[in-house]
GUFI-386484 format. One record per residue (C-alpha): residue number from 0; x negated, y negated, z. Coordinates in Angstrom, 1 decimal, always signed. Each point is the difference from the previous one (the first is absolute). Layout:
SITE  num       x       y       z
SITE  NUM       X       Y       Z
...
END
This chain:
SITE  num       x       y       z
SITE    0  -117.4  -261.1   -99.7
SITE    1    +3.6    -0.8    +0.9
SITE    2    +1.4    +1.6    -3.0
SITE    3    -1.5    +3.3    +1.0
SITE    4    +1.8    -0.1    +3.3
SITE    5    +3.4    -0.4    -1.6
SITE    6    +0.2    +3.8    +0.0
SITE    7    -1.4    +0.5    +3.4
SITE    8    +1.9    -2.4    +2.1
SITE    9    +3.6    +1.1    -0.5
SITE   10    -0.8    +3.5    +1.1
SITE   11    -1.9    -0.8    +3.2
SITE   12    +3.3    -0.2    +1.8
SITE   13    +2.0    +2.4    -2.2
SITE   14    +0.3    +2.9    +2.3
SITE   15    +0.8    -1.7    +3.3
SITE   16    +2.5    +2.6    +1.2
SITE   17    +3.6    -1.1    +0.4
SITE   18    +0.9    +2.7    +2.5
SITE   19    -2.1    +2.5    +2.0
SITE   20    +1.8    -1.0    +3.1
SITE   21    +1.3    +2.6    +2.4
SITE   22    +0.0    +0.1    +3.8
SITE   23    -2.6    +1.9    +2.0
SITE   24    +2.6    +2.4    +1.2
SITE   25    +1.3    +1.0    -3.4
SITE   26    +0.0    +3.7    -0.9
SITE   27    -3.3    +1.1    -1.6
SITE   28    +1.8    +1.7    -2.9
SITE   29    +2.2    -3.0    -0.7
SITE   30    -3.0    -2.4    +0.1
SITE   31    -1.9    +2.1    -2.5
SITE   32    +3.0    +0.2    -2.3
SITE   33    +0.4    -3.8    +0.1
SITE   34    -3.7    -0.5    -0.7
SITE   35    +0.3    +2.2    -3.1
SITE   36    +3.0    -2.0    -1.2
SITE   37    -1.9    -3.3    +0.5
SITE   38    -2.9    +1.3    -2.0
SITE   39    +2.4    +1.0    -2.8
SITE   40    +1.5    -3.5    -0.1
SITE   41    -3.4    -1.6    -0.1
SITE   42    -1.1    +2.3    -2.8
SITE   43    +3.1    -0.8    -2.0
SITE   44    +1.6    +3.5    +0.2
SITE   45    +3.5    -1.4    +0.7
SITE   46    +2.0    +3.1    -1.0
SITE   47    -1.8    +2.3    +2.4
SITE   48    +0.1    -2.7    +2.7
SITE   49    +3.8    -0.3    -0.4
SITE   50    +0.5    +3.8    +0.2
SITE   51    -2.1    +0.2    +3.1
SITE   52    +1.9    -2.8    +1.7
SITE   53    +3.3    +1.5    -0.9
SITE   54    -1.1    +3.3    +1.6
SITE   55    -1.3    -1.8    +3.1
SITE   56    +3.2    -1.9    +0.4
SITE   57    +1.9    +3.3    -0.1
SITE   58    -2.2    +1.6    +2.6
SITE   59    +0.1    -3.0    +2.4
SITE   60    +3.7    -1.0    -0.2
SITE   61    +0.2    +0.0    +3.8
SITE   62    -3.3    -1.7    +0.7
SITE   63    +0.7    -3.7    +0.1
SITE   64    -3.6    -1.3    +0.1
SITE   65    -1.1    +2.4    -2.7
SITE   66    +2.9    -1.1    -2.1
SITE   67    -1.1    -3.6    +0.4
SITE   68    -3.5    +0.9    -1.2
SITE   69    +1.4    +1.9    -3.0
SITE   70    +2.2    -3.0    -0.9
SITE   71    -3.0    -2.3    +0.2
SITE   72    -1.9    +2.3    -2.4
SITE   73    +2.9    -0.3    -2.4
SITE   74    -0.4    -3.8    +0.3
SITE   75    -3.7    +0.4    -0.9
SITE   76    +0.9    +2.3    -3.0
SITE   77    +2.6    -2.4    -1.5
SITE   78    -2.1    -3.1    +0.7
SITE   79    -2.9    +1.5    -2.0
SITE   80    +2.5    +0.5    -2.9
SITE   81    +1.3    -3.6    +0.4
SITE   82    +3.5    +1.3    +0.8
SITE   83    +0.8    -2.5    +2.7
SITE   84    +3.7    +0.9    +0.2
SITE   85    -0.8    +3.5    +1.2
SITE   86    -2.9    -1.1    +2.1
SITE   87    +2.3    -2.2    +2.0
SITE   88    +2.7    +2.7    +0.1
SITE   89    -2.3    +2.3    +1.9
SITE   90    -1.2    -2.9    +2.1
SITE   91    +3.6    -0.5    +1.1
SITE   92    +0.4    +3.7    +0.7
SITE   93    -3.1    -0.1    +2.3
SITE   94    +1.4    -3.2    +1.6
SITE   95    +3.4    +1.6    +0.7
SITE   96    -1.8    +2.8    +2.0
SITE   97    -2.3    -2.4    +1.9
SITE   98    +2.9    -2.3    +0.9
SITE   99    +1.7    +3.0    +1.8
SITE  100    -3.1    +1.2    +1.9
SITE  101    -1.4    -1.4    +3.3
SITE  102    -3.7    +0.4    -1.0
SITE  103    -1.2    -3.3    -1.4
SITE  104    -2.8    +1.8    -1.8
SITE  105    +2.6    +1.1    -2.6
SITE  106    +0.5    -3.7    -0.9
SITE  107    -3.7    -0.4    -0.9
SITE  108    +0.2    +2.4    -3.0
SITE  109    +2.9    -2.1    -1.5
SITE  110    -1.8    -3.3    +0.7
SITE  111    -3.2    +1.4    -1.6
SITE  112    +1.9    +1.0    -3.1
SITE  113    +1.7    -3.4    -0.3
SITE  114    -3.3    -1.8    +0.4
SITE  115    -1.6    +2.0    -2.8
SITE  116    +3.0    -0.5    -2.3
SITE  117    -0.1    -3.7    +0.6
SITE  118    -3.6    +0.0    -1.5
SITE  119    +1.4    +1.4    -3.2
SITE  120    +2.6    -2.9    +0.0
SITE  121    -2.9    -2.4    +0.7
SITE  122    +1.7    -1.1    +3.2
SITE  123    -3.2    -0.1    +1.9
SITE  124    +1.3    -2.0    +3.0
SITE  125    +2.7    +2.7    +0.5
SITE  126    -2.7    +2.7    -0.1
SITE  127    -1.9    -1.8    +2.8
SITE  128    +3.4    -0.4    +1.9
SITE  129    +0.9    +3.7    -0.1
SITE  130    -3.6    +1.0    +0.8
SITE  131    -0.2    -2.2    +3.1
SITE  132    +3.4    +1.3    +1.1
SITE  133    -1.2    +3.6    -0.3
SITE  134    -3.2    -0.8    +1.8
SITE  135    +1.9    -1.6    +2.9
SITE  136    +1.9    +3.3    +0.5
SITE  137    -3.2    +2.0    -0.3
SITE  138    -1.4    -1.8    +3.0
SITE  139    +1.9    +2.5    +2.1
SITE  140    -1.5    +3.0    -1.8
SITE  141    -3.7    +0.1    +0.8
SITE  142    -0.8    +3.1    -2.0
SITE  143    +1.6    -0.8    -3.3
SITE  144    -3.3    -0.8    -1.6
SITE  145    +0.9    +1.0    -3.6
SITE  146    +3.1    -2.1    +0.0
SITE  147    -2.0    -3.1    +1.2
SITE  148    -2.7    +0.6    -2.6
SITE  149    +2.5    +0.2    -2.8
SITE  150    +1.7    -3.2    +1.0
SITE  151    -3.2    -2.0    +0.5
SITE  152    -1.2    +1.3    -3.4
SITE  153    +3.3    -1.1    -1.5
SITE  154    -0.5    -3.5    +1.3
SITE  155    -3.5    -0.1    -1.5
SITE  156    +1.4    +1.0    -3.4
SITE  157    +2.1    -3.3    +0.1
SITE  158    -3.3    -1.9    +0.2
SITE  159    -1.7    +2.1    -2.6
SITE  160    +2.5    -1.0    -2.7
SITE  161    -1.2    -3.6    -0.2
SITE  162    -3.7    +1.2    -0.1
SITE  163    -1.1    -2.6    +2.6
SITE  164    -2.0    +1.0    +3.0
SITE  165    +1.0    -1.2    +3.4
SITE  166    -0.9    +1.0    +3.6
SITE  167    +3.6    +1.0    +0.6
SITE  168    -0.2    +2.3    -3.0
SITE  169    -3.1    +1.7    +1.4
SITE  170    +1.5    +0.2    +3.5
SITE  171    +3.0    +2.0    -1.3
SITE  172    -2.3    +2.5    -1.7
SITE  173    -2.2    +0.3    +3.1
SITE  174    +3.0    +0.9    +2.1
SITE  175    +1.2    +2.4    -2.7
SITE  176    -3.4    +1.7    +0.1
SITE  177    +0.0    +0.2    +3.8
SITE  178    +3.3    +1.8    +0.2
SITE  179    -0.7    +2.1    -3.1
SITE  180    -3.2    +1.4    +1.7
SITE  181    +2.0    +0.7    +3.2
SITE  182    +2.7    +1.8    -2.0
SITE  183    -2.5    +2.4    -1.6
SITE  184    +1.8    -0.2    -3.4
SITE  185    -2.5    +0.6    -2.8
SITE  186    +2.4    -1.4    -2.7
SITE  187    +0.6    -3.2    +2.1
SITE  188    -3.8    -0.5    +0.5
SITE  189    -0.6    +0.3    -3.7
SITE  190    +2.8    -2.5    -0.6
SITE  191    -1.5    -2.5    +2.4
SITE  192    -3.4    +0.4    -1.5
SITE  193    +1.5    -1.0    -3.3
SITE  194    +1.7    -3.0    +1.6
SITE  195    -3.4    -1.0    +1.4
SITE  196    -1.5    +0.2    -3.5
SITE  197    +2.7    -2.5    -1.3
SITE  198    -0.5    -2.3    +2.9
SITE  199    -3.8    -0.1    -0.2
SITE  200    +0.2    -0.4    -3.8
SITE  201    +2.1    -3.1    +0.6
SITE  202    -2.3    -1.2    +2.7
SITE  203    -3.1    +0.5    -2.2
SITE  204    +1.7    -2.1    -2.7
SITE  205    +0.2    -2.8    +2.6
SITE  206    -3.3    +0.3    +1.8
SITE  207    -2.4    +1.8    -2.5
SITE  208    -1.6    +1.5    +3.1
SITE  209    -1.9    +3.2    -0.7
SITE  210    +1.2    +1.4    +3.4
SITE  211    +3.6    -0.1    -1.4
SITE  212    -1.2    +1.8    -3.1
SITE  213    -1.6    +2.7    +2.2
SITE  214    +3.3    +0.4    +1.8
SITE  215    +1.8    +0.8    -3.3
SITE  216    -2.5    +2.8    -0.6
SITE  217    +0.2    +1.2    +3.6
SITE  218    +3.8    +0.4    -0.1
SITE  219    -0.1    +1.6    -3.4
SITE  220    -2.5    +2.6    +1.2
SITE  221    +2.0    +0.6    +3.2
SITE  222    +3.0    +0.8    -2.1
SITE  223    -2.0    +2.4    -2.1
SITE  224    -1.5    +1.7    +3.1
SITE  225    +3.4    +0.7    +1.5
SITE  226    +1.2    +1.4    -3.3
SITE  227    -3.0    +2.3    -0.3
SITE  228    +0.4    +1.2    +3.7
SITE  229    +3.7    +0.9    -0.4
SITE  230    +2.0    +2.2    -2.3
SITE  231    +1.8    -1.7    -2.8
SITE  232    +3.2    +1.6    +1.3
SITE  233    +0.3    -2.6    +2.7
SITE  234    -1.1    -2.9    -2.2
SITE  235    +1.9    -1.3    -3.1
SITE  236    -1.9    +0.9    -3.2
SITE  237    +0.6    -3.6    -1.1
SITE  238    -1.7    -1.3    +3.1
SITE  239    -3.1    +2.1    -0.8
SITE  240    -0.1    -1.1    -3.6
SITE  241    +0.4    -3.7    +0.9
SITE  242    -2.6    +0.1    +2.7
SITE  243    -2.6    +1.5    -2.4
SITE  244    +1.0    -2.5    -2.7
SITE  245    -0.3    -2.9    +2.4
SITE  246    -3.5    +1.1    +1.1
SITE  247    -1.1    +0.5    -3.6
SITE  248    +1.3    -3.4    -1.0
SITE  249    -1.7    -2.0    +2.8
SITE  250    -3.3    +1.9    -0.5
SITE  251    +0.2    -0.8    -3.7
SITE  252    +0.5    -3.7    +0.6
SITE  253    -2.1    -0.8    +3.1
SITE  254    -3.5    +0.7    +1.3
SITE  255    +0.0    +3.2    +2.1
SITE  256    -2.6    +1.3    +2.5
SITE  257    -3.0    -1.3    -1.8
SITE  258    +0.8    +2.3    -3.0
SITE  259    -1.2    -1.1    -3.5
SITE  260    +2.7    -0.9    -2.5
SITE  261    -0.6    +3.4    -1.8
SITE  262    +0.4    +1.9    +3.3
SITE  263    +3.2    -2.0    +0.9
SITE  264    +1.6    +0.7    -3.3
SITE  265    -0.8    +3.7    +0.1
SITE  266    +1.5    +0.2    +3.6
SITE  267    +3.1    -1.9    -1.1
SITE  268    +0.4    +2.4    -3.0
SITE  269    -0.2    +3.0    +2.4
SITE  270    +2.8    -1.4    +2.2
SITE  271    +2.2    -1.0    -2.8
SITE  272    -0.1    +3.6    -1.4
SITE  273    +1.2    +1.2    +3.4
SITE  274    +2.8    -2.6    +0.0
SITE  275    +1.0    +1.2    -3.5
SITE  276    +0.1    +3.7    +1.2
SITE  277    +2.5    -1.0    +2.8
SITE  278    +2.0    -2.2    -2.3
SITE  279    +0.4    +2.8    -2.6
SITE  280    +1.5    +2.2    +2.7
SITE  281    +3.1    -2.2    +0.4
SITE  282    +0.0    -1.4    -3.6
SITE  283    +0.7    -3.5    +1.2
SITE  284    -0.3    -2.2    -3.1
SITE  285    -0.8    -3.3    +1.8
SITE  286    -2.6    +1.7    +2.1
SITE  287    -1.6    +1.8    -2.9
SITE  288    -0.1    -3.3    -2.0
SITE  289    -1.6    -1.8    +2.9
SITE  290    -2.7    +2.7    +0.3
SITE  291    -0.8    -0.1    -3.7
SITE  292    -0.2    -3.8    +0.1
SITE  293    -2.4    +0.2    +2.9
SITE  294    -2.0    +2.6    -2.0
SITE  295    -0.1    -2.4    -3.0
SITE  296    -1.4    -2.8    +2.2
SITE  297    -2.7    +2.3    +1.2
SITE  298    -0.9    +0.9    -3.6
SITE  299    -0.1    -3.8    -0.8
SITE  300    -2.5    -0.5    +2.8
SITE  301    -2.1    +2.9    -1.3
SITE  302    -0.1    -1.6    -3.4
SITE  303    +2.1    +2.7    -1.7
SITE  304    +2.6    -2.2    -1.7
SITE  305    +1.2    +2.9    -2.2
SITE  306    +0.9    +2.1    +3.0
SITE  307    +1.5    -3.0    +1.7
SITE  308    +2.3    -0.6    -2.9
SITE  309    +1.0    +3.6    +0.0
SITE  310    +1.0    +0.0    +3.6
SITE  311    +1.8    -3.3    -0.2
SITE  312    +2.1    +1.2    -2.9
SITE  313    +0.5    +3.3    +1.9
SITE  314    +1.5    -1.9    +2.9
SITE  315    +2.2    -2.0    -2.4
SITE  316    +1.2    +3.1    -1.8
SITE  317    +0.9    +1.8    +3.3
SITE  318    +2.4    -2.6    +1.1
SITE  319    +1.4    -0.6    -3.5
SITE  320    +0.6    +3.7    -0.5
SITE  321    +3.0    +0.0    +2.4
SITE  322    +3.3    -0.2    -1.7
SITE  323    +1.2    -2.6    +2.5
SITE  324    -2.9    -2.0    +1.5
SITE  325    +1.0    -1.3    +3.4
SITE  326    -3.4    -1.0    +1.2
SITE  327    -0.2    -3.3    -2.0
SITE  328    -2.3    -1.6    +2.5
SITE  329    -2.8    +2.7    -0.4
SITE  330    +0.5    -0.1    -3.8
SITE  331    -0.4    -3.7    +0.0
SITE  332    -3.2    +0.1    +2.0
SITE  333    -1.5    +2.7    -2.3
SITE  334    +1.0    -2.0    -3.2
SITE  335    -1.6    -3.2    +1.4
SITE  336    -3.2    +1.9    +0.9
SITE  337    -0.2    +1.5    -3.5
SITE  338    +0.5    -3.5    -1.5
SITE  339    -2.9    -1.4    +2.2
SITE  340    -2.2    +2.9    -1.1
SITE  341    +0.5    -0.7    -3.7
SITE  342    -0.4    -3.7    +0.5
SITE  343    -3.3    +0.6    +1.8
SITE  344    -1.2    +2.3    -2.9
SITE  345    +0.8    -2.6    -2.7
SITE  346    +3.1    +1.7    -1.4
SITE  347    +2.4    -2.9    -0.1
SITE  348    +2.7    +1.7    -2.1
SITE  349    +0.3    +3.0    +2.4
SITE  350    -0.2    -2.3    +3.0
SITE  351    +2.8    -2.1    -1.4
SITE  352    +2.1    +3.0    -0.7
SITE  353    -0.2    +1.2    +3.6
SITE  354    +0.4    -3.5    +1.4
SITE  355    +3.3    -0.4    -1.9
SITE  356    +1.1    +3.4    +1.4
SITE  357    -1.0    -1.1    +3.5
SITE  358    +2.2    -3.1    -0.4
SITE  359    +3.0    +2.2    -0.8
SITE  360    -0.6    +2.2    +3.0
SITE  361    -0.5    -3.1    +2.2
SITE  362    +3.5    -1.1    -1.0
SITE  363    +1.4    +3.6    +0.6
SITE  364    -1.7    +0.1    +3.4
SITE  365    +1.7    -3.3    +1.0
SITE  366    +3.3    +1.4    -1.2
SITE  367    -0.5    +3.3    +1.9
SITE  368    -1.0    -1.9    +3.2
SITE  369    +3.1    -2.2    -0.4
SITE  370    +2.3    +3.0    -0.5
SITE  371    -1.5    +1.8    +3.0
SITE  372    +0.3    -3.1    +2.2
SITE  373    +3.6    -0.6    -1.1
SITE  374    +1.0    +3.6    +0.6
SITE  375    -1.6    +0.0    +3.5
SITE  376    +1.5    -3.3    +1.0
SITE  377    +3.4    +1.2    -1.2
SITE  378    -0.3    +3.2    +1.9
SITE  379    -1.1    -1.8    +3.2
SITE  380    +2.9    -2.4    -0.4
SITE  381    +2.5    +2.8    -0.2
SITE  382    -1.8    +1.8    +2.9
SITE  383    +0.1    -3.0    +2.3
SITE  384    +3.6    -0.8    -1.0
SITE  385    +1.1    +3.5    +0.8
SITE  386    -1.7    +0.0    +3.4
SITE  387    +1.7    -3.3    +0.8
SITE  388    +3.4    +1.3    -1.0
SITE  389    -0.6    +3.1    +2.2
SITE  390    -1.0    -2.2    +2.9
SITE  391    +3.1    -2.1    -0.4
SITE  392    +2.3    +3.1    -0.2
SITE  393    -1.7    +1.4    +3.1
SITE  394    +0.7    -3.2    +2.0
SITE  395    +3.6    +0.0    -1.2
SITE  396    +0.4    +3.6    +1.1
SITE  397    -1.3    -0.9    +3.5
SITE  398    +2.5    -2.9    +0.2
SITE  399    +2.9    +2.2    -1.1
SITE  400    -1.0    +2.7    +2.4
SITE  401    +0.0    -2.4    +2.9
SITE  402    +3.4    -1.4    -1.1
SITE  403    +1.5    +3.5    -0.2
SITE  404    -1.1    +0.8    +3.6
SITE  405    +1.5    -3.2    +1.2
SITE  406    +3.3    +0.7    -1.7
SITE  407    +0.1    +3.5    +1.6
SITE  408    -0.6    -1.5    +3.5
SITE  409    +2.7    -2.6    -0.5
SITE  410    +2.5    +2.7    -1.2
SITE  411    -0.8    +2.2    +3.0
SITE  412    +0.6    -2.8    +2.4
SITE  413    +3.2    -1.1    -1.8
SITE  414    +1.5    +3.5    +0.3
SITE  415    +0.1    -0.4    +3.8
SITE  416    +2.3    -3.0    -0.4
SITE  417    +3.0    -0.5    -2.3
SITE  418    -0.9    +2.5    -2.7
SITE  419    +2.1    -1.2    -2.8
SITE  420    -0.6    -3.7    +0.3
SITE  421    -3.7    +0.3    +0.6
SITE  422    -0.3    +2.4    -2.9
SITE  423    +1.7    -2.4    -2.3
SITE  424    -2.2    -2.8    +1.2
SITE  425    -3.1    +2.0    -0.6
SITE  426    +1.2    +1.0    -3.4
SITE  427    +0.5    -3.6    -1.1
SITE  428    -3.3    -1.0    +1.4
SITE  429    -1.7    +2.9    -1.8
SITE  430    +1.6    -1.0    -3.2
SITE  431    -1.0    -3.6    +0.3
SITE  432    -3.6    +1.0    +0.9
SITE  433    -0.2    +2.2    -3.1
SITE  434    +1.2    -2.8    -2.2
SITE  435    -2.6    -2.3    +1.5
SITE  436    -2.8    +2.6    -0.4
SITE  437    +1.1    +0.6    -3.6
SITE  438    -0.1    -3.8    -0.8
SITE  439    -3.4    -0.2    +1.7
SITE  440    -1.3    +3.0    -1.9
SITE  441    +1.2    -1.6    -3.2
SITE  442    -1.8    -3.3    +0.9
SITE  443    -3.2    +1.9    +0.7
SITE  444    +0.3    +1.9    -3.3
SITE  445    +0.5    -3.2    -1.9
SITE  446    -3.0    -1.6    +1.7
SITE  447    -2.1    +3.1    -0.7
SITE  448    +1.1    -0.1    -3.7
SITE  449    -1.0    -3.6    -0.3
SITE  450    -3.4    +0.6    +1.7
SITE  451    -0.7    +2.9    -2.5
SITE  452    +0.9    -2.2    -2.9
SITE  453    -2.4    -2.8    +1.2
SITE  454    -2.7    +2.6    +0.5
SITE  455    +0.5    +1.4    -3.5
SITE  456    -0.2    -3.6    -1.5
SITE  457    -3.2    -0.6    +2.0
SITE  458    -1.5    +3.3    -1.3
SITE  459    +0.9    -0.8    -3.6
SITE  460    -1.6    -3.5    +0.4
SITE  461    -3.2    +1.6    +1.4
SITE  462    -0.1    +2.4    -2.9
SITE  463    +0.3    -2.8    -2.5
SITE  464    -2.8    -2.0    +1.7
SITE  465    -2.2    +3.1    +0.0
SITE  466    +0.6    +0.5    -3.7
SITE  467    -0.8    -3.6    -0.7
SITE  468    -3.3    +0.3    +1.9
SITE  469    -1.0    +3.2    -1.8
SITE  470    +0.9    -1.6    -3.4
SITE  471    -2.3    -2.9    +0.8
SITE  472    -2.8    +2.4    +1.0
SITE  473    +0.3    +1.9    -3.3
SITE  474    +0.0    -3.3    -1.9
SITE  475    -3.2    -1.1    +1.7
SITE  476    -1.6    +3.5    -0.6
SITE  477    +0.8    -0.4    -3.7
SITE  478    -1.6    -3.4    -0.1
SITE  479    -3.1    +1.3    +1.8
SITE  480    -0.3    +2.8    -2.5
SITE  481    +0.2    -2.5    -2.9
SITE  482    -2.7    -2.2    +1.5
SITE  483    -2.3    +3.0    +0.6
SITE  484    +0.4    +1.0    -3.7
SITE  485    -0.8    -3.6    -1.0
SITE  486    -3.2    +0.1    +2.0
SITE  487    -1.0    +3.3    -1.7
SITE  488    +0.7    -1.6    -3.4
SITE  489    -2.3    -2.9    +0.8
SITE  490    -2.7    +2.5    +1.1
SITE  491    +0.2    +1.8    -3.3
SITE  492    -0.2    -3.3    -1.9
SITE  493    -3.1    -1.1    +1.9
SITE  494    -1.5    +3.4    -0.6
SITE  495    +0.5    -0.3    -3.7
SITE  496    -1.8    -3.3    +0.0
SITE  497    -3.0    +1.4    +1.9
SITE  498    -0.5    +3.0    -2.2
SITE  499    -0.1    -2.0    -3.3
SITE  500    -3.7    -0.3    +0.6
SITE  501    -0.4    +3.8    -0.1
SITE  502    +0.2    +1.0    -3.6
SITE  503    +0.1    +3.7    +0.8
SITE  504    +3.1    -0.3    +2.2
SITE  505    +3.3    +1.3    -1.5
SITE  506    +1.9    -3.3    -0.2
SITE  507    +3.0    +1.5    -1.8
SITE  508    +0.7    +2.2    +3.0
SITE  509    -0.1    -3.1    +2.3
SITE  510    +2.3    -1.9    -2.3
SITE  511    +2.4    +2.9    -0.1
SITE  512    +0.1    +0.2    +3.8
SITE  513    +0.4    -3.8    +0.2
SITE  514    +3.0    +0.1    -2.4
SITE  515    +1.6    +2.8    +2.1
SITE  516    -0.5    -1.9    +3.1
SITE  517    +1.4    -3.2    -1.6
SITE  518    +3.1    +2.0    -1.1
SITE  519    +0.6    +1.3    +3.5
SITE  520    -0.5    -3.4    +1.6
SITE  521    +2.4    -1.6    -2.5
SITE  522    +2.7    +2.5    +1.0
SITE  523    -0.5    -0.5    +3.7
SITE  524    -0.2    -3.8    -0.5
SITE  525    +3.5    +0.1    -1.4
SITE  526    +1.1    +1.9    +3.2
SITE  527    -1.6    -2.6    +2.2
SITE  528    +1.6    -2.8    -1.9
SITE  529    +3.4    +1.6    +0.4
SITE  530    -0.5    +0.4    +3.7
SITE  531    -1.4    -3.5    +0.7
SITE  532    +0.8    -2.1    -3.1
SITE  533    -0.6    -3.3    +1.6
SITE  534    -3.2    +0.7    +2.0
SITE  535    -2.7    -0.9    -2.6
SITE  536    +2.2    -2.8    -1.4
SITE  537    +0.3    -1.5    +3.4
SITE  538    -3.8    +0.2    +0.6
SITE  539    -0.7    -1.7    -3.3
SITE  540    +2.6    -2.8    +0.7
SITE  541    -1.6    -0.8    +3.3
SITE  542    -3.6    +0.1    -1.4
SITE  543    +1.1    -1.8    -3.2
SITE  544    -1.3    +3.0    -2.1
SITE  545    -3.5    -0.3    +1.5
SITE  546    -0.1    +3.7    +1.1
SITE  547    -2.1    +2.6    -1.8
SITE  548    +1.0    +3.7    -0.2
SITE  549    -2.3    +0.7    +2.9
SITE  550    +1.7    -2.7    +2.1
SITE  551    +3.4    +1.5    -0.8
SITE  552    -1.2    +3.5    +1.0
SITE  553    -1.3    -1.4    +3.3
SITE  554    +3.3    -1.8    +0.6
SITE  555    +1.9    +3.3    -0.5
SITE  556    -2.3    +1.8    +2.4
SITE  557    +0.6    -2.6    +2.6
SITE  558    +3.8    +0.2    -0.6
SITE  559    -0.3    +3.8    +0.7
SITE  560    -1.5    -0.9    +3.4
SITE  561    -3.4    +1.6    -0.9
SITE  562    -3.0    -1.2    +2.2
SITE  563    -3.5    -0.9    -1.3
SITE  564    -1.4    +3.5    +0.6
SITE  565    +2.9    +1.7    -1.9
SITE  566    -0.5    -2.4    -3.0
SITE  567    -3.8    +0.5    +0.2
SITE  568    +0.4    +3.8    -0.1
SITE  569    +2.5    -0.1    -2.9
SITE  570    -2.0    -2.4    -2.2
SITE  571    -3.4    +1.5    +1.1
SITE  572    -1.4    -3.5    +0.9
SITE  573    -1.5    -1.4    +3.1
SITE  574    +2.1    -1.7    +2.7
SITE  575    -1.9    -3.2    -0.7
SITE  576    +1.3    +0.0    -3.6
SITE  577    +3.6    +0.5    +1.3
SITE  578    -0.3    -2.9    +2.4
SITE  579    -1.4    -2.4    -2.7
SITE  580    +2.7    +1.0    -2.5
SITE  581    +2.8    -0.6    +2.6
SITE  582    -1.6    -3.4    +0.8
SITE  583    +0.0    -1.0    -3.7
SITE  584    +3.6    +1.2    -0.3
SITE  585    +1.0    -2.2    +2.9
SITE  586    -1.6    -3.0    -1.6
SITE  587    +1.7    +0.6    -3.4
SITE  588    +3.4    +0.2    +1.9
SITE  589    -0.7    -3.4    +1.5
SITE  590    +0.3    +1.3    +3.6
SITE  591    -1.4    -1.9    +3.0
SITE  592    -2.5    +1.4    +2.4
SITE  593    +2.6    +0.6    +2.7
SITE  594    +2.2    +2.1    -2.4
SITE  595    -0.2    +3.8    +0.4
SITE  596    -0.4    +1.4    -3.6
SITE  597    +1.6    +3.4    +0.9
SITE  598    +3.0    -1.5    +1.8
SITE  599    +0.5    -2.5    -2.9
SITE  600    +0.1    +2.7    -2.7
SITE  601    +2.1    +2.5    +2.0
SITE  602    +2.5    -2.7    +0.8
SITE  603    +0.7    -0.8    -3.7
SITE  604    +3.6    +0.3    -1.0
SITE  605    +0.1    +2.2    -3.1
END
């Protein structure tokens, strides 16, 4: 069941709106214009969104608060395009205005933007920091319900990324819902319902409580009801499509309102067709692919594998059709799902083809994630450095201003006395002071340069560590793939032995599949040997060559930190079999009762 939810889960929180925050006293026309811009951004129509924002900025050049809101929408626009440099540029422009105004509410918009951008950089602690700072200011603004809902929902998003339920996680969403309802914002309520779906999905994975499952359906239906009650003009088309896709997916995968399986699948098909109609309106490739993948899963459950294959390949072709595919994550999910489909339908060659392709996209996804994080961290580094420099210059200007006033007073007093001598004295003092200030400024500049050099070295060191970690992850994924293929090869070999008794079975076809699988495994075995050349050698040395092929496979699984359940699922054996095999492996290695097998294998120096 879990593989079916690979498509559903990422889109449950996909349209949590970034903006939608304007004060209760904002002009009606301006609020409506901002809402249209937000919907354009969510739907991916960046060109029209940019044109609308440029026009609004021209019309509101003298409205400071409106300008801040416009700048924050620019931040949203560029953040969605992974352009962190420009996102922070407009954050700074908003901050420059808020620093000059007396209304602390202006600061909240900038803090909210910074909190959201820190999520993209995976600096979750800073997201919480900026969010709490914004909420502290909002304590003095009792009617800013929408702002409070947005910030609490943002804090819940931090928890949703690890996929683990907690009471704190649920508490944030409850607060977001409370303020969303008070705000009367339809888009915000739909967004919160989606966040609830994610949270209850994570909770259900932990509890298996049917009540949590009911909550997933309840929030999905609430989202749909709000969409049906309101015009699509005030709701992003993407939000409507995703809501219907989510509902179709959960109905397809879980029991629903005492409906028979046939009734459930028909209802899910109805909803996915509605989702597709909305997705086609904005021609969003990732969304269209997701809808078709969900449609394929429904066809699988209905027993129509031919149609399922058609829709899976349709999803694949939609994303691949773009000249430059940016949504590598969605493509990776679709490719993995297709591979699982062919594996389940006993088409190993096709399954292997898409599995290899998935491995390539997994690597590209890591590279893309690394690039985005590097760019965002670099942008934040420059942003913070610039603000620190501005702060230092401001302090220096204050000091110099005070000094100039003092000098003027001294000069005025000195004129009353002996003008010439006093004037000469003051002149000499002023000259000495300037020299001292110049030397001090040079010292500060030298110290600042040294600090920046140290920070740059620290950043480069962090990047190298990150690259090392990612390389190790890729290596382990390659080993895991090789082991999976080895297991499939063993399965085909066993199958050949079993069917020898059946004279009518096409043995030649089985032998052909076996040779193909052996060939593929030999290639991947070479890759594994290149990555970890000493692993199997080390294991054989310790055991004095007593280990079988199965023992070596289990040792590799343990080295990859796979638990008993994961090994059981991969090899399609019972947990009891896994435990017995690991026990025999421990004996062959000559390990005592007090020695932890997993810690021993993972601590090997290779």
